[in-house]
TIZA-126564 format. One line per 8 residues: number of its first residue (from 1); their letters; for each residue x, y, z of C-alpha. Coordinates in Angstrom, 1 decimal, padded with zeros to 4 digits. Each point is the difference from the previous one (the first is absolute). Layout:
REM residues N
NUM	a	X,Y,Z  ...
REM end
This chain:
REM residues 460
1	msihqtcn	000.0,000.0,000.0  001.3,003.5,-000.9  -000.5,002.8,002.5  -000.5,003.3,-001.6  000.7,003.4,001.6  -003.1,000.7,002.0  -001.0,003.7,-000.2  -000.6,002.1,003.1
9	slietlrh	-003.7,000.3,-000.8  -000.4,-003.8,000.2  001.7,-000.1,003.3  -002.2,002.8,001.3  -003.1,-001.8,-001.3  001.0,-003.2,001.8  000.6,001.8,003.2  -003.4,001.8,-000.3
17	rrqklatr	-001.7,-003.4,-000.5  001.7,-001.4,003.1  -001.0,003.1,002.0  -003.6,-000.3,-001.1  000.0,-003.7,001.1  001.4,001.1,003.4  -003.1,002.3,000.5  -002.3,-003.0,-000.4
25	idfpvilw	001.7,-002.7,002.2  002.0,000.1,003.3  001.9,-003.3,-000.3  003.1,-001.0,-002.0  -000.2,-001.8,-003.4  002.2,-002.3,-001.9  -000.6,-000.6,-003.7  001.9,-002.6,-001.9
33	sgtsiprn	000.9,000.3,-003.7  -000.1,-003.7,-000.8  002.4,-002.3,-001.7  000.6,-001.6,-003.4  -001.8,-003.2,-000.8  001.7,-002.9,-001.8  -001.6,-000.7,-003.4  001.3,-003.6,-000.5
41	ypanvfpf	003.3,-000.1,001.9  001.5,002.3,002.6  002.2,002.2,-002.2  -002.8,000.5,-002.6  -002.5,002.3,001.6  -003.2,001.8,-001.0  000.3,003.7,-000.5  000.0,001.6,003.4
49	rasshfly	-002.8,002.4,001.0  000.2,001.7,003.4  -003.1,000.2,002.2  -002.0,003.0,-000.9  -000.4,001.1,003.6  003.8,000.0,000.4  000.4,001.9,-003.3  -002.4,002.7,001.1
57	faglplvn	002.1,001.0,003.0  003.5,-001.1,-001.2  -000.1,000.9,-003.7  002.4,-002.5,-001.3  -000.6,-003.7,-001.0  002.6,-001.4,002.5  000.3,-003.8,000.2  000.1,-001.7,003.5
65	aairleag	-000.4,003.3,001.8  -002.3,001.4,002.8  -000.8,003.4,001.3  -001.0,001.0,003.5  -002.3,003.0,000.3  -000.7,001.8,003.2  -000.9,003.7,000.7  000.8,000.9,-003.6
73	klelfidd	003.5,-001.5,000.2  001.3,-002.8,-002.3  002.6,-002.6,000.9  001.2,-002.2,-002.9  001.0,-003.6,000.4  002.0,-001.5,-002.9  003.2,-001.9,-000.4  002.9,001.3,-001.9
81	papssalw	000.6,-002.0,-003.2  002.3,-003.0,000.4  003.5,000.5,-001.5  -000.6,-002.8,-002.5  -003.2,001.6,-001.4  002.1,002.4,-002.0  001.1,-002.8,-002.2  -003.6,-000.8,-001.1
89	hgempnre	-001.8,003.3,000.5  002.6,002.7,-000.1  000.7,002.6,002.7  -003.1,000.4,002.1  -000.8,003.0,002.4  000.7,-000.6,003.6  -002.4,000.5,002.9  001.1,003.6,000.9
97	yiatqiga	-000.4,001.2,-003.6  -003.5,-001.5,-000.3  -000.9,001.6,003.3  001.0,003.4,-001.4  -002.1,-000.6,-003.1  -003.2,-000.6,001.9  000.5,002.5,002.8  000.4,-002.7,002.7
105	dvahpmae	000.9,001.3,003.5  002.0,-003.2,000.9  001.2,-003.1,-001.9  000.6,-003.5,001.5  000.9,-003.5,-001.2  -003.0,-002.3,-000.3  001.3,-002.1,003.0  -000.8,002.9,002.3
113	lesylegv	-003.7,000.1,-000.9  -000.8,-002.5,002.7  000.9,002.6,002.6  -002.6,002.4,-001.2  -003.2,-002.1,-000.1  -001.7,000.9,003.3  -003.5,001.3,-000.6  000.3,000.4,-003.7
121	atipvqdp	-002.8,-000.4,-002.6  000.5,-001.3,-003.5  -001.8,-001.0,-003.2  000.7,-003.4,-001.6  002.2,-000.1,-003.1  -001.3,-002.3,-002.8  003.0,-002.4,-000.3  000.0,-003.0,002.3
129	atwtqqsq	003.6,000.3,001.2  -000.7,003.5,001.3  -003.4,-000.5,001.6  001.4,-003.1,001.7  002.9,002.1,001.3  -002.5,002.7,001.1  -002.1,-002.5,001.9  003.0,-001.6,001.7
137	llnrwilp	001.6,003.3,001.1  -003.2,001.6,001.3  -001.4,-003.3,001.4  -003.4,000.4,-001.6  -001.6,-001.0,-003.3  001.0,002.5,-002.7  -001.6,-001.6,-003.1  -001.4,001.4,-003.2
145	rhqlqgid	-003.8,000.0,-000.1  000.1,-000.7,003.8  -002.3,002.3,001.9  002.1,002.8,001.5  -000.6,000.7,003.6  001.2,002.4,002.7  002.7,002.5,-000.9  000.6,-001.7,-003.3
153	lelaqaii	-003.6,000.9,-001.0  000.4,003.5,001.3  003.2,000.3,-002.1  -001.8,-001.2,-003.1  -002.8,002.5,000.5  002.4,002.8,000.5  002.0,-000.9,-003.2  -003.3,-000.3,-002.0
161	elrlthdq	-000.9,003.5,001.1  003.3,001.3,-001.4  000.1,-002.1,-003.2  -003.6,000.6,-001.0  001.0,003.4,-001.4  003.3,000.8,-001.8  002.5,002.7,000.7  001.8,001.9,-002.8
169	qalaelrt	003.0,-002.4,-000.1  -002.3,-002.9,-000.5  -002.0,001.8,-002.6  003.1,000.8,-002.0  000.8,-003.7,000.0  -003.5,-001.0,-000.9  -000.1,002.5,-002.9  003.2,-001.5,-001.3
177	aaavsvea	-001.4,-003.5,000.1  -003.1,001.1,-001.7  001.9,001.8,-002.8  002.1,-003.1,-000.7  -003.0,-002.2,000.0  -001.7,002.2,-002.6  003.0,-000.3,-002.3  000.0,-003.8,000.5
185	hkagmaat	-003.6,-000.3,-001.1  000.6,002.1,-003.1  002.9,-002.3,-000.8  -002.2,-003.0,000.4  -002.6,001.4,-002.3  002.6,000.8,-002.6  001.5,-003.5,000.2  -003.3,-001.9,-000.3
193	psakieae	-000.6,000.0,-003.8  003.3,-001.9,-000.6  -000.2,-002.3,003.1  -000.8,-003.6,-000.4  -000.5,-000.9,003.7  -000.8,002.0,003.1  003.5,-000.3,001.4  001.3,002.3,-002.8
201	vraamekv	-002.3,002.8,001.1  000.9,-000.6,003.6  003.7,000.3,-000.9  -000.5,003.3,-001.8  -001.8,001.4,003.1  002.3,-001.2,002.6  003.0,001.1,-002.0  -001.1,003.6,000.5
209	ilaqnmtt	-000.2,-000.6,003.8  003.3,-001.8,000.2  001.7,002.7,-002.0  -000.8,002.5,002.7  001.6,-002.3,002.6  -003.4,-000.8,001.4  -001.9,-003.3,000.4  -003.6,-000.9,-000.4
217	ayhsivtv	-002.2,000.6,003.0  -001.7,-003.3,-000.4  000.0,-002.9,-002.5  -001.1,001.5,-003.3  -003.2,-001.1,-001.5  000.3,000.1,-003.8  -002.6,-002.3,-001.6  -002.6,-000.6,-002.6
225	hgevlhne	-001.9,-001.9,002.7  -001.1,003.1,002.0  -002.8,-002.0,001.6  002.7,-001.5,002.3  000.4,002.8,002.4  003.6,-000.7,001.2  001.3,-001.8,-003.1  003.7,-000.5,000.2
233	qyhhsiqp	000.5,-002.2,-003.1  001.5,001.5,-003.1  000.1,-002.8,-002.5  -003.3,000.5,-001.8  000.1,000.9,-003.7  -001.3,003.4,-001.0  -002.6,-000.3,-002.7  -001.9,002.6,-002.1
241	gdllladv	-003.2,000.9,001.7  001.5,-000.5,003.5  000.0,002.6,002.8  003.1,000.3,002.0  -000.3,001.0,003.7  003.2,001.4,001.5  000.2,000.7,003.8  003.6,001.2,000.5
249	gaetemgw	001.4,002.4,002.5  003.5,001.2,000.8  001.6,000.1,003.5  002.7,002.6,000.8  003.3,-000.9,001.6  -001.4,001.3,003.2  -002.9,-002.4,-000.2  -002.9,002.3,-001.1
257	asdvtrtw	-002.5,-001.6,-002.4  -002.3,000.8,-002.9  -002.9,-002.1,-001.3  -001.3,000.5,-003.5  -002.2,-002.1,-002.2  -001.0,000.6,-003.6  -001.8,-002.3,-002.5  000.5,000.3,-003.7
265	pvsgkfss	-000.8,-001.8,-003.3  003.1,-001.9,-001.3  -001.0,000.9,-003.6  -000.3,003.7,000.9  -003.7,000.1,-000.5  -002.8,-001.0,002.5  -002.8,-002.1,-001.4  -003.5,001.6,000.4
273	tqrdiydv	-000.7,-002.3,003.0  003.4,000.6,001.6  -000.5,003.8,-000.5  -003.5,-000.2,001.6  001.3,-001.7,003.1  003.1,002.1,000.2  -002.1,003.2,000.0  -002.1,-001.4,002.9
281	vlaahdac	003.1,-000.6,002.0  001.5,003.3,-000.9  -003.3,001.8,001.0  000.3,-001.6,003.5  003.7,000.9,000.2  -000.7,003.6,-000.9  -003.0,000.4,002.3  001.9,-001.5,002.9
289	iaqvrpgv	003.1,002.2,-000.4  -002.3,003.1,-000.2  -001.3,-000.9,003.5  003.4,-000.2,001.6  000.4,002.8,002.6  000.4,000.3,003.8  -002.9,-001.3,002.0  -001.4,-002.3,-002.6
297	eyqdihll	-000.5,-003.6,001.1  002.1,-002.4,-002.2  -002.7,-002.6,000.3  -002.4,002.5,-001.6  002.4,000.4,-002.9  000.0,-003.8,-000.4  -003.8,-000.1,000.0  000.0,002.7,-002.6
305	actviaqg	002.2,-002.1,-002.2  -002.4,-003.0,000.5  -003.0,002.2,-001.0  001.6,001.5,-003.1  001.1,-003.4,-001.2  -003.4,-001.5,000.7  -001.7,002.8,-001.9  002.4,-000.4,-002.9
313	lvdlgilq	-000.7,-003.7,-000.2  -003.8,000.7,000.1  000.5,002.4,-002.9  001.8,-002.7,-001.9  -002.8,-002.5,000.7  002.2,-002.3,002.1  -001.7,000.7,003.3  -003.7,000.6,000.5
321	gdaenlve	-001.5,002.3,002.6  000.7,003.1,002.0  003.7,000.6,000.6  -000.2,000.8,003.7  -002.2,-003.0,000.6  002.5,-002.2,-002.0  002.8,001.2,002.2  -002.0,-000.8,003.1
329	rnahslff	-000.5,-003.5,-001.4  003.8,-000.3,-000.8  -000.8,-000.6,-003.7  002.8,002.4,-001.0  002.5,-002.1,001.9  -000.3,-002.8,-002.6  002.1,002.2,-002.2  001.7,002.3,002.6
337	phgighll	000.8,-002.2,002.9  002.8,002.0,001.7  000.3,003.3,001.8  000.5,003.4,-001.7  003.6,000.2,001.3  002.2,000.4,003.0  002.6,002.1,001.8  003.3,000.5,-001.7
345	gldvhdme	003.4,000.9,001.5  003.0,-002.0,001.0  -002.1,-003.1,-000.7  -002.1,-000.3,-003.1  -002.8,-001.0,002.4  001.2,002.3,002.6  000.4,-001.4,003.5  -002.0,-003.1,-000.9
353	dlgdlagy	002.4,-002.0,002.1  -002.0,001.3,002.9  -003.2,-001.5,-001.4  -003.0,002.3,000.1  001.4,002.2,002.8  001.3,002.5,-002.6  -002.7,-000.4,-002.7  -003.0,000.2,002.2
361	epgrersd	-001.1,002.8,002.3  000.0,-001.1,003.7  -003.3,-001.7,000.7  -000.7,-001.1,-003.5  000.2,-003.6,-001.3  -000.1,-001.5,-003.5  -003.4,-000.7,-001.5  -001.0,-003.6,-000.7
369	rfglsylr	-001.5,001.0,-003.3  001.8,-001.4,-003.1  002.0,002.7,-001.6  -000.3,002.5,002.9  001.9,-002.5,002.1  003.1,000.6,-002.1  000.0,003.7,000.6  003.5,000.8,001.4
377	lnrplqpg	-000.7,003.5,001.2  -002.9,001.2,002.0  000.8,003.4,001.5  -000.9,003.7,-000.7  002.6,001.5,-002.3  002.6,002.5,001.5  002.4,002.4,-001.7  003.3,-001.7,-000.7
385	mlvtiepg	-001.5,-003.5,-000.5  000.9,-001.7,-003.2  -002.5,-002.5,-001.3  -000.6,-002.0,-003.2  -003.2,000.1,-002.0  -000.3,-003.2,-002.1  -003.4,-001.1,-001.2  -000.2,-002.9,-002.3
393	fyqvpaii	-002.1,-002.5,-001.9  000.8,-003.7,-000.1  -001.6,-003.1,-001.4  001.3,-002.5,002.5  -001.0,-003.5,-001.1  -000.3,-001.3,003.6  -002.6,002.7,000.6  -002.0,000.4,-003.2
401	nnqevrst	-000.1,-003.8,-000.8  -001.0,-000.9,003.5  -003.5,-001.6,-000.2  -001.0,001.3,003.4  000.9,003.6,-001.1  -001.8,-000.4,-003.2  -003.1,-001.2,001.8  000.1,002.8,002.5
409	yqytvnwe	000.4,002.6,-002.7  -002.0,-001.6,-002.8  -002.4,003.0,-000.3  002.7,002.5,000.8  002.8,-000.8,-002.5  -000.9,-000.3,-003.7  002.4,-003.0,-000.6  -000.6,000.0,-003.7
417	rlsqfadv	000.9,003.7,-000.3  003.0,-000.6,002.2  001.3,-002.7,-002.4  000.3,002.7,-002.7  002.8,001.6,002.2  002.2,-003.2,000.0  003.0,002.0,-001.3  000.1,001.9,003.3
425	rgiriedd	001.8,-002.2,002.6  001.1,002.8,002.3  000.4,003.8,000.1  001.4,002.1,002.8  001.0,003.6,000.0  002.0,001.2,003.1  001.6,003.2,001.0  001.7,001.3,003.2
433	vlvtengr	-001.9,002.9,001.5  001.2,002.4,002.7  -002.5,001.6,002.3  000.8,003.7,000.2  -001.3,002.7,002.3  -002.8,000.9,-002.4  -000.3,-003.0,-002.3  002.3,-002.3,-001.8
441	evltealp	003.1,-000.4,-002.1  000.4,-003.0,-002.3  003.7,-000.9,000.1  -000.3,-002.2,-003.0  -002.1,002.3,-002.2  002.7,000.2,-002.7  -001.0,-003.5,-001.1  -003.2,000.4,-002.1
449	tdantvee	-003.1,-001.9,000.7  -002.4,000.9,-002.8  -000.4,-002.7,-002.6  001.0,002.0,-003.0  003.4,001.1,001.5  000.7,-003.5,001.3  -000.5,-001.3,-003.5  002.4,002.7,-001.4
457	lvcs	002.7,-001.0,002.6  -000.2,-003.6,-001.1  000.2,000.9,-003.6  002.7,002.6,000.3
REM end
């Protein structure tokens, strides 16, 4: 890992974050960065990604490190590189240099961490080696997805309060990630006409991200099978008449994410049925973005998307009935089964390692209604929040071919009319939207969404 010169503004931002945390809790905190995980043998590891909670306060993706926070102060725990590491990894920065880069007050070897554990709170890191170490050192279960209790829960709630909205340093990173993602999608569209399989389009998109010394924020989805919501296969051939759905986002060196989806015709021209459905999804996308502003309930934005999609499908003769009544009966969720979006920050689903603690306002629980149960965010919007807006339409065989579903909705869905839209497997349109003091800012607006311009980008 290369350590770049950290500017004074970043150090001041990190100190400010730690001081804000200190106003919310009165106990010490230790946050671990995590460790590399072997891929198939010890020396061949997966790419390292530091814990986002660690990154938020430390600023650098340090391997096998920990920080202790108390009263706004930071103590760094990390070992100096072994002398032999220079052979394989080159000269690496020592502990004191790293401490200076992040504005640490004190720096210690990792072995000294055991002397600073009394009364500390923490949050589990995702890799097994680290959460096992956390549990052993603190003598209590520190497990991912385990219900946090006591001061660990208090710490999580305090960090959520800080990370729900973004400071200027974070926004600068998020804008950078968004801008690179926009260029990656344009490259993907341009590469599509000559591509034979999905992997070629993926390569064109990720090349743009890698060329900026970034990585992808999640496994890219680049597929002609858009009905598979998290498709991570890239071997399918690209045929005339297909739609290609690309959900690809960049992550900066400091760990901040973008999340963007576009759907385009591989031939450069939507069929009439594809255009009809695309315009329904786009109408929902535009209506939802127009509602983003402080104080608006995110669930209401989701329900607006459901209603717009339901009405669009009624207008096309696919659904039958009143749009609001159809949404109450979950008919829309046959084609739009997921939530309208989620928080975005250091994690592409920001702070989802904490379950619904971050996504749901205290006192709220997930609905048991199909579709609504997948809503990842249920809070009133605040200035500084970054959310995704990502409505979609999908013909998922496991849903629409289910006989029980067909029986339940036999008078609601015009199945014969639906069959005329067989060339629409999946369409999603997703942008990253910042809640401002008076409204919204679409960080990814440089990537067009209207069908005519999308067609032009593919053909250019």
